[in-house]
C-alpha positions in Angstrom: 154.4 95.3 137.2 153.7 92.2 135.2 150.2 92.0 136.6 149.6 95.7 135.6 150.9 95.0 132.1 148.5 92.0 131.7 145.6 94.0 133.0 146.2 96.8 130.6 146.6 94.5 127.6 143.4 92.7 128.5 141.5 95.9 128.8 142.8 97.2 125.5 142.1 94.0 123.6 138.7 93.6 125.1 135.6 92.4 123.3 135.3 93.2 119.7 133.2 96.2 118.7 129.7 95.0 118.2 128.0 96.2 115.0 124.3 96.7 115.4 123.5 96.2 111.7 120.6 94.8 109.7 121.0 93.4 106.2 118.0 94.7 104.2 118.9 93.3 100.9 121.6 91.3 99.3 122.1 91.8 95.6 123.2 89.2 93.1 124.4 90.7 89.8 122.6 88.0 87.8 119.4 88.6 89.7 119.8 92.4 89.5 120.1 92.0 85.7 117.0 89.9 85.6 115.1 92.4 87.8 116.2 95.4 85.7 118.2 96.9 88.6 121.5 96.5 86.8 122.1 99.4 84.6 124.7 99.4 81.8 125.8 102.0 79.3 127.9 101.9 76.2 131.1 103.6 77.7 132.1 100.3 79.4 131.9 96.7 78.6 130.2 94.8 81.5 129.9 91.0 81.9 128.9 88.7 84.7 131.6 86.2 85.8 130.2 83.7 88.4 128.8 85.9 91.1 130.9 89.0 90.2 130.3 91.9 87.8 133.3 92.7 85.6 133.5 96.2 84.2 136.2 96.8 81.5 137.0 100.3 80.1 139.5 100.2 77.2 139.0 103.7 76.0 140.6 106.9 77.3 138.6 109.7 78.9 136.4 109.8 82.0 133.1 108.0 82.3 130.6 107.7 85.1 128.4 104.6 84.6 125.3 103.6 86.8 125.4 100.0 88.0 122.4 99.7 90.4 119.1 101.5 90.6 117.3 100.5 93.8 113.7 101.7 94.1 112.0 101.8 97.5 115.0 100.4 99.4 113.0 100.1 102.7 115.4 102.0 104.9 114.1 102.9 108.4 117.4 103.8 110.2 119.4 107.0 110.0 122.5 105.3 109.0 122.9 102.9 106.1 125.4 101.7 103.5 126.0 99.7 100.4 128.9 97.3 101.0 130.7 94.5 99.2 134.0 93.4 97.8 135.9 95.0 94.9 139.1 94.3 93.0 140.6 96.1 90.1 143.5 96.0 87.6 145.5 98.7 85.7 143.1 101.5 86.5 144.5 104.8 85.2 144.5 107.8 87.6 142.0 107.5 90.4 138.4 106.4 90.0 135.7 105.8 92.6 132.5 104.2 93.6 129.6 106.4 94.6 126.1 106.1 96.0 123.4 108.7 95.4 120.6 108.8 98.0 117.4 110.3 96.5 114.8 111.9 98.7 111.7 112.6 96.6 112.2 114.4 93.3 114.6 117.2 94.4 116.9 116.2 97.2 119.9 114.1 96.2 123.0 113.4 98.2 126.1 111.4 97.3 128.7 109.3 99.1 132.0 108.8 97.2 134.8 106.4 98.1 137.8 108.6 97.5 140.0 108.0 100.6 143.6 106.9 100.4 142.9 103.8 102.5 140.2 101.9 104.3 136.8 100.7 103.0 136.2 104.1 101.2 139.5 103.8 99.3 139.6 105.2 95.8 140.1 102.9 92.7 143.6 103.4 91.4 146.2 101.0 90.0 145.6 97.4 90.9 144.3 95.7 94.0 143.2 92.2 95.1 139.8 91.7 96.7 139.1 94.2 99.4 136.0 95.5 101.3 134.3 98.7 100.2 131.6 100.7 101.9 129.4 103.6 100.7 127.8 105.0 103.8 125.2 107.7 104.4 124.3 109.4 107.6 121.0 111.3 107.9 121.9 114.2 110.1 118.4 115.7 110.4 115.9 114.0 112.7 112.9 114.7 110.5 114.6 113.5 107.3 112.4 111.1 105.4 113.6 107.7 104.2 115.3 107.7 100.8 113.0 106.7 97.9 115.8 105.5 95.6 119.5 104.6 95.7 121.8 104.8 92.7 125.2 103.1 92.7 127.8 104.2 90.1 131.4 103.6 89.2 133.5 106.5 87.8 136.7 105.7 85.9 138.9 108.5 84.6 140.6 106.3 82.0 141.3 102.7 81.1 141.0 99.9 83.6 139.1 96.7 84.8 136.9 96.7 87.9 135.3 93.6 89.4 132.6 93.7 92.1 131.2 90.8 94.1 127.6 90.7 95.2 126.7 93.8 97.3 124.5 94.3 100.4 122.3 97.1 101.6 122.7 97.4 105.4 121.2 99.8 107.9 122.7 100.5 111.4 121.2 101.2 114.8 122.2 104.4 116.6 125.9 104.4 117.3 126.7 101.8 114.6 129.6 102.6 112.4 129.3 101.5 108.8 133.1 101.9 108.3 134.1 99.6 111.2 135.4 96.2 110.1 133.7 93.1 111.4 135.6 92.2 114.6 137.2 95.6 114.9 138.2 96.3 118.5 136.8 99.9 118.4 135.7 102.5 115.8 137.7 105.4 114.5 135.5 107.8 116.6 135.9 105.9 119.9 139.7 105.6 119.2 140.0 109.3 118.9 138.1 110.0 122.1 139.7 107.2 124.2 143.3 108.0 123.2 142.7 111.7 123.4 141.7 111.3 127.0 144.6 108.9 127.6 147.0 111.4 126.1 145.7 114.1 128.4 146.0 111.8 131.5 149.6 110.9 130.5 150.4 114.6 130.1 149.1 115.3 133.6 151.1 112.3 134.9 154.3 113.7 133.3 153.5 117.2 134.5 153.0 115.8 138.0 156.4 114.1 137.9 158.1 117.2 136.7 156.4 119.3 139.5 157.4 116.9 142.2 161.0 116.7 140.9 161.4 120.5 140.7 160.4 120.8 144.4 162.4 117.7 145.4 159.3 116.2 147.1 157.7 112.7 147.1 160.5 110.9 145.4 158.9 107.5 145.7 155.6 108.8 144.3 157.4 110.4 141.3 159.3 107.3 140.4 156.1 105.2 140.8 154.4 107.5 138.3 157.3 107.0 135.9 157.0 103.2 136.3 153.3 103.5 135.7 154.0 105.3 132.4 156.5 102.5 131.4 154.0 99.8 132.2 151.2 101.5 130.2 153.6 101.9 127.3 154.8 98.3 127.3 151.3 97.0 127.6 150.1 99.3 124.8 153.0 98.2 122.5 152.2 94.5 123.1 148.5 95.2 122.3 149.5 97.1 119.2 151.7 94.3 117.9 148.9 91.8 118.5 146.5 94.2 116.6 148.9 94.2 113.6 149.2 90.4 113.6 145.5 89.8 113.7 144.8 92.3 110.9 143.2 95.2 112.9 142.8 98.4 110.9 145.0 101.5 111.2 142.7 103.3 113.7 143.3 100.4 116.2 147.0 99.5 115.9 148.5 103.0 115.3 147.5 104.7 118.6 148.4 101.6 120.5 151.9 101.5 119.0 152.3 105.3 119.3 151.5 105.1 123.1 153.7 102.0 123.3 156.7 103.9 122.0 156.3 107.3 123.6 155.5 106.2 127.2 158.5 103.9 127.7 160.8 106.3 125.9 159.7 109.2 128.2 159.7 107.0 131.3 163.2 105.5 130.7 164.5 108.7 129.3 163.4 110.8 132.2 164.6 108.4 134.9 168.3 109.5 135.0 167.3 113.2 134.9 164.8 112.7 137.7 167.3 110.8 139.8 169.9 113.5 139.3 167.4 116.2 140.3 166.4 114.5 143.5 170.1 113.8 144.3 170.8 117.5 143.9 168.0 118.5 146.2 169.2 116.0 148.7 172.8 117.3 148.4 171.6 120.9 148.9 169.5 119.9 151.9 172.5 118.1 153.5 174.7 121.1 152.8 172.3 123.4 154.4 172.1 121.2 157.5 175.9 121.1 157.8 176.1 124.9 157.4 173.7 125.3 160.3 175.8 123.0 162.5 
């Protein structure tokens, strides 16, 4: 059992997800200002502090202000993103960063960071430095490369936002812009993997129930329960490790969920299963006595 637990933990905590990414450009706010790529408008007060851009809005009312205008970004892949670090203080309501991808003169598409958590989290309240990502996925195979990128910040009220230098990154097929560096697996692969695992565990539980209802293969049924318990304990250990090393929600949550449900079902069903087999054995012995 210990060997099985170790094997499961090693398989779950396998090599970190590899990000096939290429950094096209890295923007310094000072250099962007000198190159004319840093756009500022009167609704906000913007200043450069070291390598960071500090945006202060001390007036009520919403304002969307352009920060970067990138002509001919040189993108060749179907997936790309603007990423960097952001922190903010006393932001009223919920603001957001956005990136507009311009294809020629007519086609424009936006990516807005308005999630409740993760690298696309909205700007609300106060936060220390955290990673942000503004991704774009070109769904059509014949879609041309974008001719221009625009990066804006929208603030609904007062607040201070600070951004570090940002990068323009493109990704090979299968690369996930939202995956953290060193993340064990992506959100998509987590959904697929644990969906399949949940189905297998469901089949395992169904098989145990079927065998117990017929009073057959007692040793097999209990071995299946023990397998559920081992998988659960291994998953829980891996989930705790994931939390300790700072893995994101998509990594640690399914591990901990499986780690709680499997042992609970395994240990919880053991007395019922044992009682059911004892009842079958008792009925079998009673039938044999009646024949004699």
